[in-house]
N, C-alpha and C positions, 0 to 999 in steps of 0.2 A: 504494499500500499505506501504511497506515496505520499509525502510532507503534506501536500494541499489537501488531500484526499483524508489524511487524518484532520487537520485543522478543519474543515468543513463536516467532518462527524462531531468533532469536538464541538462546536459551534453550536451544531443541532440538536445535542445532545446538553446542553448547559441551555439553550433556548426554550428546551419540553421541559425541562427539571425548573424553569423558572415558572411556565406557566402552569406548571401541576401546583408548585405551592404557592402562588399567588391563589389559585381555585380556592385551596384548601385553607387559605389564610380567611380568605373570604367567606366563606363559609362555618367558620370556627367564629368569625365574630361576632354573629348572632346567635350568642348562647340562651339569650330570653327566651320563654314559652310564647308560643304563638297564642292567641287567645282572640276568641271572637266575643265581641262587641254586641251580639244578637241573643234576644232573649225571645223564648216562644210565650208566648200567651194564650188562653183559652177562653174564649169569650161565651157567653148565657147563651148565643144562637145557635152552640155545637163546633162552631169553625175554629180554626187555629187563626192567630195573626203574630209575626214574625216584627220584631221593634230592634230597629240596628242603629246604637247612638256611641257614642263614646262616653265614658260615665266622667272623665277629668276633663271634657273638652264640649260641654255642654252647647256651646253658643255653634259648635261646627253644625252641618249638615247631618242630615239623621233621615233613616227610612224607614216606612212599614211596607210590609208586604201580607197583602190581605185578598184573597180569593182570586189570586192570580196578577193582581195588580202590586205595585211599587211604585209606592209615593213620595217623593222628596217632603220631609218637614224640617220647620225648624222653630227652634225655642221662641215663646212670646211670651214676654214679660219676665219676673224672676226667676231664679234658677231653682230655687225654693218651691216654686210654685209648678213645676213641672209640664208646662202647657207647651206642645209642639203643634204645629198650625202650618198646613199646605199654604203655599204661595198664592194659590185661587180661592182661599178657604174653606173650601169641600171637606178638607176633613180637619179633622181635630182628637190629637192624642192628650187625655189628661190623667197622668202621674200618679201615684197617690202610695207610695210605699210598692206591694206587691200585687195591687188592684191600680185598674184602671178605666178610664169610660173611652170609647170609640163613637163617633161618629165619622158617616162618610155620608154627604146630601149625594141622592143621586140612586145608591146603594141600599144605605139603611134607611128605613121609615124613622126611625127615632134611635138616638145614642143606646150603645149597647156597653153592659160592663163586662170586665176581661180578668181574670187573673193568672199570675205568672205562673209558669208550670218548672217548678223545680225537681230539676232530675236529681235521682238517688247520690250520685256521684257528687253533686253541690253540699246536700245537706249535712250538716256537722251535727 
């Protein structure tokens, strides 16, 4: 093997190792557990609703999934009141601990109550 070929092989090997180690470092730097901010709610009408909001960033957008619809909602008023409303005002979500009231104009004739579904793994 000529000196030029050995040099090229060493450069290829070095660049491959650098790429592999960079990927490994990138993967290991995210050591926090991945968690979802989506909570499941069982409503009085027998349907499930999913509410997705970041608990420490309540002013960011949140989403509600109900009967195949995904609606963006935003906090309205003080954080402690827990009231989220869609931009058009047709959807409202009022949190109160593990209970909530949900209204969806044009889909529900009146507001319904929902209770948070707590999985057995989460209960302490």
